[in-house]
C-alpha positions in Angstrom: -4.5 -12.5 10.0 -2.2 -15.6 9.6 1.0 -15.0 11.7 3.2 -16.9 9.5 2.2 -14.8 6.8 3.4 -11.4 8.8 6.5 -13.2 9.6 7.4 -14.7 6.1 6.7 -10.8 4.7 9.5 -8.2 4.6 7.4 -5.3 5.8 5.5 -7.6 8.4 9.0 -8.5 9.9 9.9 -5.1 9.8 6.3 -3.5 11.4 7.1 -6.1 14.2 10.4 -5.2 14.5 9.2 -1.3 14.9 6.4 -2.3 17.2 8.3 -4.8 19.3 9.4 -3.3 23.1 7.4 -2.0 26.2 3.8 -1.1 25.6 0.6 -2.5 25.4 -1.4 -5.2 23.6 -4.6 -3.1 23.8 -3.8 -1.2 21.0 -6.2 1.1 19.4 -6.4 1.3 15.2 -3.7 4.2 15.2 -1.4 2.9 17.5 -1.2 -0.3 15.4 -0.7 1.6 12.0 2.0 3.8 13.2 4.7 1.0 13.2 3.0 0.0 9.6 3.8 3.6 8.6 7.1 3.4 10.4 8.2 0.2 8.3 6.6 1.8 5.3 8.6 5.0 5.7 11.9 2.9 6.2 11.9 0.0 3.6 12.3 1.1 0.3 15.2 3.6 0.3 16.9 2.7 3.5 20.8 2.0 2.6 20.5 -0.6 5.1 17.4 -2.2 4.2 18.3 -5.6 2.6 21.2 -6.1 5.4 18.5 -5.2 8.2 15.8 -7.6 6.4 18.6 -10.0 6.4 18.9 -9.9 10.3 14.9 -9.7 11.0 14.5 -13.0 8.6 17.0 -15.1 10.4 15.3 -13.9 13.9 12.0 -14.0 12.6 10.7 -17.0 15.1 11.8 -14.9 18.0 9.1 -12.4 17.1 6.4 -15.2 16.7 4.8 -14.2 19.9 4.3 -10.7 18.9 3.1 -11.6 15.6 0.0 -14.0 17.1 -0.6 -11.2 18.9 -1.1 -8.6 16.3 -3.0 -11.1 14.3 -5.5 -11.5 16.5 -5.6 -8.1 17.9 -9.2 -6.4 17.5 -7.4 -3.3 16.3 -6.1 -5.0 13.1 -9.4 -6.7 12.3 -9.7 -3.9 9.3 -6.3 -5.0 7.8 -7.7 -7.9 5.5 -11.0 -6.1 4.7 -12.0 -5.0 1.2 -11.9 -1.4 0.1 -14.2 0.5 1.6 -15.8 1.8 -1.4 -17.8 4.5 0.6 -15.0 5.7 2.7 -12.1 6.3 0.3 -10.0 9.3 0.3 -8.2 11.1 -2.3 -4.8 13.3 -1.4 -4.3 16.5 -3.5 -1.3 18.3 -3.2 1.1 20.4 -5.4 2.4 17.9 -7.6 -1.0 16.0 -8.2 -3.4 18.9 -7.8 -6.3 17.7 -10.1 -8.6 14.8 -9.6 -9.1 12.8 -12.7 -12.6 12.5 -13.8 -14.7 10.5 -16.2 -13.0 9.2 -19.1 -9.7 10.6 -18.1 -9.5 8.5 -15.1 -9.1 5.3 -17.8 -7.0 7.5 -20.1 -4.4 8.3 -17.1 -3.8 4.5 -16.9 -3.6 4.0 -20.5 -1.0 7.0 -21.1 0.9 6.2 -17.8 3.4 4.3 -19.8 5.8 1.5 -18.5 8.5 3.8 -16.9 9.6 3.6 -13.4 12.1 0.9 -12.4 10.5 0.5 -8.8 7.2 1.0 -9.2 4.9 -1.5 -9.7 1.8 0.6 -10.6 1.3 2.9 -13.2 2.2 6.4 -12.8 1.3 9.9 -14.0 -2.1 11.5 -13.4 -3.8 7.9 -11.9 -6.0 7.9 -9.3 -4.9 6.5 -5.7 -6.9 6.4 -2.6 -7.1 5.1 1.0 -9.9 5.0 3.2 -11.0 7.5 5.5 -13.1 6.0 8.3 -10.6 4.6 10.4 -10.2 6.3 13.7 -6.3 7.7 13.6 -6.5 10.2 16.4 -8.1 13.1 14.0 -6.0 11.9 10.6 -8.4 12.1 8.0 -6.8 9.1 5.5 -4.6 6.1 5.9 -2.6 7.4 3.1 -1.3 10.4 5.3 0.4 7.8 7.5 1.6 4.9 5.1 3.6 6.5 2.7 6.6 4.9 1.7 7.5 7.9 -1.1 6.4 10.8 0.9 7.9 14.4 -0.5 8.2 15.9 2.8 6.2 18.6 4.4 3.2 19.5 2.5 -0.5 20.6 2.2 -3.1 18.1 1.1 -6.9 18.7 -0.1 -8.3 15.5 1.2 -11.4 14.7 -0.9 -14.1 12.4 0.1 -15.0 9.7 -2.6 -17.6 7.2 -2.4 -17.1 4.4 -5.1 -20.3 2.8 -6.8 -21.1 -0.5 -4.8 -21.3 -2.7 -7.7 -17.6 -1.6 -8.6 -15.1 -4.5 -9.5 -12.3 -4.4 -7.3 -9.7 -6.6 -7.6 -8.1 -7.4 -3.9 -4.8 -8.4 -2.6 -4.7 -9.5 0.7 -1.4 -11.6 0.2 1.4 -12.9 -2.4 -0.9 -15.5 -4.2 -3.3 -12.6 -5.1 -0.6 -10.5 -6.4 0.9 -13.1 -8.5 -2.7 -13.8 -10.1 -3.0 -10.6 -11.4 0.7 -10.4 -12.6 0.2 -13.6 -14.1 -3.1 -13.2 -15.6 -2.1 -9.5 -17.5 1.5 -10.1 -17.8 3.7 -7.2 -19.1 7.6 -7.7 -19.6 9.4 -5.5 -17.7 13.5 -4.8 -18.0 15.7 -5.8 -15.2 15.5 -3.7 -12.4 18.8 -3.1 -10.0 16.6 -2.1 -7.3 14.1 -5.1 -7.8 17.5 -7.3 -7.9 19.1 -5.6 -4.8 16.2 -6.3 -2.7 15.0 -9.9 -3.6 18.3 -11.5 -5.3 16.9 -12.0 -8.1 18.1 -10.9 -11.7 14.7 -11.0 -13.8 13.2 -11.4 -16.1 10.4 -10.0 -14.3 6.8 -9.0 -15.4 4.3 -6.5 -13.8 0.1 -6.1 -14.4 -0.5 -4.5 -17.8 -2.6 -1.9 -16.4 -4.9 -1.2 -19.8 -5.4 -5.1 -19.6 -6.3 -5.3 -16.1 -8.7 -2.2 -16.9 -10.8 -3.9 -19.1 -11.9 -6.6 -16.2 -11.4 -4.5 -13.1 -12.7 -1.0 -11.9 -9.8 -0.9 -9.4 -7.3 -3.1 -7.7 -7.0 -2.7 -3.6 -4.2 -4.0 -1.8 -5.1 -4.5 2.0 -2.7 -3.8 5.0 -2.6 -7.1 5.4 -1.6 -7.6 1.6 1.0 -5.0 2.0 2.7 -6.3 4.7 2.8 -9.8 3.8 3.3 -9.2 0.0 5.3 -5.7 -0.6 9.1 -6.1 -1.5 9.3 -10.0 -1.9 10.1 -11.6 -5.1 6.6 -13.6 -5.9 7.6 -15.8 -8.8 8.4 -13.2 -11.2 6.8 -10.1 -10.2 7.1 -8.0 -7.3 4.8 -5.3 -5.6 6.7 -2.0 -4.7 5.8 1.7 -4.9 2.2 0.7 -3.1 1.0 1.9 0.0 -0.9 -0.2 2.5 -4.5 0.2 1.9 -4.2 2.0 -1.0 -6.6 1.6 -4.0 -5.9 2.3 -7.8 -8.5 3.2 -9.4 -8.8 2.4 -13.4 -11.9 3.9 -14.1 -14.3 6.6 -12.6 -16.8 4.4 -10.7 -17.4 7.3 -8.2 -21.0 8.3 -7.2 -20.3 11.3 -5.1 -17.0 13.2 -4.7 -16.4 16.4 -2.7 -13.6 18.2 -1.0 -13.8 17.2 2.7 -10.7 19.3 4.8 -7.3 20.6 4.1 -4.3 19.1 6.0 -0.7 20.1 6.2 2.2 18.0 7.6 4.8 15.2 7.3 3.1 12.1 5.9 4.1 8.8 7.4 4.3 7.6 11.3 4.5 11.1 13.0 1.5 12.3 11.5 -0.5 10.0 13.9 -0.7 11.8 17.0 -0.3 10.1 20.0 
């Protein structure tokens, strides 16, 4: 990873802030993901978010040594990897109990509507996954740690999904990738007070037109690196918001194997990663 990209990213700076302090540079994957999860849980709906970010942005250079260590850390090597098609995990819960299959996956994208003043992705019954092959001290999915908009303590049915290796997955590893996606498939959206609050930009704004994206792509993956460097900052006239780290939105059913793996009960977020 590029240390400058971390320092230029709102979530990158907040992750470094969460990580700073006494500790070791010999992190494992779980230890280094925990500050990412803490940043995700803290930023979007925090009352002091923009003010804290202004402080961190002004002092970004003081965090450069830490950014350089994180960028070179073996435990962060997977942060810019493409979606792990063979190790995806879908989380079923009380408010989203059924995994859409077949044509229902594309139909969910088509009918998700254009609501949601905050979220860049489509809402409703769309299919979102994260990977499950990272050693997170027993946690079965990245999405149980990195959860911006968690509902509190819940019971999750964890499903293992294997995607076709030929599936067309658009990768977002940085701001330019997100800008290219939104610019290629633009959908004008109303001004958002939350987007304006975080960026200082009134608009107009665009988001990706998801049914149009689905004509060319089977999924869109935002890597951990893409999340840290892109989420919450105005990228031209678009914004990545309401999307978790290492989360893939599936636009059609390309799954060759689907099976329930386990059940997990607890609070999604940084505390879900055990010491």
